[in-house]
Backbone as numpy.savetxt, mean C-alpha at the origin, in Angstrom:
# Nx Ny Nz CAx CAy CAz Cx Cy Cz
-8.01 -18.35 5.65 -8.50 -16.73 5.52 -7.65 -15.62 5.73
-8.11 -14.34 4.89 -7.40 -13.27 4.91 -8.51 -12.22 5.05
-7.61 -11.21 4.67 -8.59 -9.71 5.61 -8.58 -9.11 6.43
-7.78 -9.18 7.63 -8.07 -8.76 8.48 -8.52 -7.42 8.88
-8.60 -6.63 7.83 -7.80 -4.48 7.44 -9.00 -4.64 6.33
-10.01 -3.83 6.03 -10.73 -3.09 5.42 -10.94 -1.18 4.90
-10.24 -1.49 4.00 -10.76 0.09 3.56 -12.44 0.05 2.88
-13.18 1.65 2.55 -14.04 2.13 1.68 -12.87 2.29 0.44
-14.19 1.78 -0.40 -13.25 2.25 -1.98 -13.47 3.52 -2.20
-14.47 4.41 -0.91 -14.40 5.92 -1.82 -13.13 6.25 -0.61
-13.13 5.95 0.21 -11.57 6.40 0.55 -10.17 6.14 0.15
-10.57 5.17 -0.49 -9.21 4.24 -1.90 -9.19 5.68 -3.12
-10.15 5.40 -3.76 -10.89 6.55 -5.02 -10.66 8.29 -4.78
-11.16 8.57 -4.02 -11.75 9.77 -3.60 -10.55 10.47 -2.27
-9.99 10.02 -1.49 -8.86 10.23 0.03 -7.85 9.76 -0.35
-7.27 9.38 -1.48 -6.13 9.19 -1.72 -5.31 9.31 -3.10
-4.37 9.64 -3.22 -3.30 10.31 -4.83 -2.42 8.83 -4.82
-1.81 8.89 -6.27 -1.10 7.56 -6.09 0.10 8.18 -6.19
0.78 6.95 -5.62 2.73 7.50 -5.80 3.60 6.22 -6.28
2.94 5.89 -6.91 4.01 4.72 -8.07 2.77 3.73 -8.20
2.86 2.98 -9.24 2.54 1.66 -9.19 3.70 0.68 -10.00
3.58 -0.68 -9.85 4.64 -1.60 -10.23 4.13 -3.17 -9.71
4.34 -3.48 -10.42 4.32 -4.90 -11.13 5.41 -5.66 -10.43
4.44 -7.17 -10.09 5.51 -7.85 -9.36 5.58 -9.35 -10.02
6.28 -9.45 -10.81 6.68 -10.71 -11.82 6.50 -11.96 -10.93
6.59 -12.49 -9.64 6.79 -13.82 -9.29 5.27 -13.82 -8.54
4.67 -13.05 -8.28 3.14 -12.99 -7.87 1.98 -12.80 -9.17
2.17 -12.18 -10.21 2.06 -11.39 -11.45 0.61 -10.75 -11.29
0.94 -10.23 -10.68 0.15 -8.95 -9.66 0.85 -7.32 -9.96
-0.13 -6.88 -9.84 0.13 -5.14 -10.64 -0.53 -4.56 -9.18
0.61 -3.52 -8.33 0.33 -2.65 -7.02 0.68 -1.08 -7.64
-0.54 -0.57 -6.41 -0.61 0.43 -6.51 -0.07 1.06 -5.06
0.87 1.99 -4.74 1.26 2.40 -3.55 0.34 4.07 -3.48
-0.29 3.79 -2.42 -1.24 5.76 -2.56 -1.13 5.81 -1.22
-0.97 7.32 -1.16 -1.16 8.25 -0.59 -2.27 8.20 0.42
-2.95 8.98 1.63 -3.61 9.42 2.60 -3.24 11.09 2.07
-4.71 11.25 1.42 -4.45 12.71 0.72 -4.36 13.96 1.85
-4.87 13.82 2.95 -5.06 14.86 3.81 -3.80 14.62 4.82
-2.75 14.07 4.75 -1.57 13.87 5.84 -0.85 15.15 4.66
-0.97 16.28 5.74 0.48 16.99 5.15 1.82 17.54 5.20
1.88 16.81 6.91 3.06 17.11 7.46 4.10 15.73 7.02
5.07 16.20 6.71 5.83 15.21 6.11 6.63 13.81 6.82
6.55 14.18 7.28 6.72 12.86 9.05 5.41 12.12 8.86
4.22 12.48 8.54 3.06 11.59 9.23 2.62 10.91 7.74
3.27 10.85 6.60 2.07 9.99 6.01 1.85 9.05 5.97
0.45 8.14 5.16 0.40 7.01 5.57 0.40 6.85 3.84
0.86 5.68 3.77 0.59 4.80 2.54 -0.35 3.35 2.64
-0.91 3.54 1.60 -1.77 2.92 1.35 -1.45 1.76 -0.06
-1.45 0.44 0.34 -1.37 -0.44 -1.37 -2.18 -1.41 -1.30
-2.74 -0.93 -2.70 -3.61 -2.34 -3.00 -3.47 -2.45 -4.42
-3.70 -3.99 -4.81 -3.41 -4.48 -5.19 -4.41 -4.63 -6.76
-4.09 -4.03 -7.38 -5.08 -3.38 -8.55 -5.68 -4.45 -9.25
-5.29 -5.45 -9.42 -6.30 -7.05 -10.18 -7.34 -6.68 -8.77
-7.49 -6.91 -7.43 -8.81 -7.10 -6.53 -8.98 -5.46 -5.99
-8.85 -4.70 -6.65 -9.51 -3.13 -6.40 -10.80 -2.78 -7.46
-12.16 -3.06 -7.09 -12.96 -2.73 -8.29 -13.76 -1.60 -6.99
-14.23 -0.68 -8.54 -14.73 0.36 -7.65 -16.13 0.88 -6.83
-16.75 -0.56 -7.74 -17.87 -0.53 -7.89 -18.51 -0.95 -6.10
-16.97 -2.07 -5.73 -17.41 -2.68 -4.41 -17.31 -1.48 -3.07
-17.86 -2.28 -2.07 -17.80 -1.44 -1.06 -16.84 -1.02 -0.37
-15.52 -2.19 0.09 -14.47 -2.61 0.75 -13.54 -3.01 -0.35
-12.50 -2.48 0.02 -11.18 -3.79 -0.70 -10.29 -3.95 0.52
-9.64 -4.81 0.45 -8.90 -5.49 1.14 -7.59 -4.47 0.86
-6.74 -3.74 1.49 -4.98 -2.97 1.20 -4.59 -4.77 1.21
-3.37 -3.96 0.85 -2.21 -5.12 0.82 -1.31 -4.76 2.16
-1.41 -3.80 1.90 -0.66 -3.19 3.42 -1.23 -1.79 4.05
-0.74 -1.15 4.73 -0.61 0.06 4.91 0.74 0.30 5.33
1.51 1.66 5.04 3.11 1.86 5.63 2.65 3.41 6.43
3.68 3.44 7.36 4.02 4.80 8.05 5.98 4.51 7.52
6.17 5.88 8.13 7.58 5.83 8.22 8.02 6.73 9.17
8.85 5.66 10.09 8.98 6.40 11.51 10.53 6.47 12.05
11.25 7.49 11.89 12.51 7.41 12.19 12.89 6.85 10.90
13.04 7.09 9.75 13.52 6.61 8.21 13.59 4.77 8.19
12.64 4.34 8.98 12.20 2.77 8.70 10.74 3.13 8.61
10.44 2.07 7.55 9.43 2.09 7.25 8.45 0.86 8.29
7.56 1.12 8.91 6.68 -0.08 9.49 5.12 -0.52 8.71
4.36 -1.52 8.83 3.61 -2.08 8.53 2.40 -1.29 9.52
1.82 -0.75 8.88 0.72 -1.04 10.02 -0.83 -1.69 10.13
-0.88 -2.21 8.60 -1.53 -3.44 7.89 -0.77 -4.03 7.81
-0.24 -5.44 8.43 0.74 -6.24 7.54 0.37 -7.38 6.79
0.92 -7.15 5.48 0.68 -8.73 4.02 0.54 -9.37 4.55
0.78 -9.92 5.78 1.21 -11.66 6.37 -0.07 -12.06 6.37
-0.99 -10.72 7.25 -2.18 -10.87 7.99 -3.31 -11.08 6.47
-2.58 -10.40 5.69 -3.59 -9.93 4.28 -4.08 -10.33 3.46
-2.87 -11.45 2.85 -2.34 -12.38 1.59 -1.75 -13.20 2.33
-1.73 -13.88 3.21 -1.07 -15.02 3.27 -0.66 -15.83 1.94
-1.26 -16.32 1.24 -0.52 -16.80 0.24 0.27 -16.01 -0.55
0.62 -15.07 -0.57 1.78 -14.53 -1.05 2.78 -14.05 -0.57
3.00 -14.94 1.10 4.10 -14.60 1.85 5.48 -15.31 1.00
5.53 -15.98 -0.09 6.93 -16.17 -0.70 7.41 -15.11 -1.25
6.11 -14.27 -1.37 7.08 -13.07 -2.86 7.24 -11.59 -1.59
6.76 -11.94 -0.73 7.50 -10.58 0.48 7.79 -9.89 0.98
9.99 -10.59 0.61 10.28 -10.23 0.34 10.43 -8.67 -1.13
10.12 -9.44 -2.63 9.97 -8.70 -3.27 9.30 -7.31 -3.54
8.22 -8.13 -3.19 6.72 -7.40 -2.60 7.21 -5.94 -1.49
7.42 -6.18 -1.07 8.00 -5.23 0.11 8.72 -4.04 -0.07
9.95 -4.81 -0.85 10.80 -3.53 -1.24 10.87 -2.77 -2.61
9.91 -2.97 -3.34 9.07 -2.37 -4.21 8.31 -1.12 -4.09
7.80 -1.74 -2.83 6.98 -0.61 -1.68 7.78 -0.07 -1.04
9.19 -0.51 -0.53 9.73 0.69 0.31 10.79 1.55 -0.59
11.33 1.75 -1.68 11.36 2.19 -2.58 10.40 3.31 -3.73
8.99 3.01 -3.19 8.08 3.64 -4.00 8.29 4.71 -2.67
7.95 4.51 -1.90 7.60 5.29 -0.47 8.87 6.19 0.22
9.98 5.77 0.16 10.64 6.72 0.02 11.12 7.58 -1.17
10.91 7.26 -2.47 11.34 7.64 -3.11 9.99 8.67 -3.29
9.08 9.19 -3.07 8.37 9.67 -2.55 8.84 10.34 -1.75
8.95 10.79 -0.61 9.06 11.12 0.87 9.93 11.78 0.60
11.24 11.83 0.16 12.44 12.16 -0.93 12.21 13.43 -1.24
11.58 13.50 -2.31 10.71 14.60 -3.14 9.78 15.26 -2.43
8.99 14.67 -1.61 7.98 15.70 -0.69 8.63 16.52 -0.06
9.76 16.39 1.21 10.94 17.48 2.17 10.83 18.10 1.20
């Protein structure tokens, strides 16, 4: 069983802005790294990562792959991908590395 945490599609569609997308070859899935738009302080950014193939704007809720914050220059998972998508556990290192590049790339430009 998966999906410990969900977000409304309205939050994803209207309350976030796209930071980056990437395709993971091992899982054959496209991911979107999004930023919660209402957060303007560069030190308090929340990133929501969704699997594009599973996002349908007509659904009420979406299960994010992860939610991430950066605390003291370290990426911390607020919503853990191992709880959300345990079927992807063999691919976590590659996926999470791509998320980290996206997040820190954004933060470096944002500051």
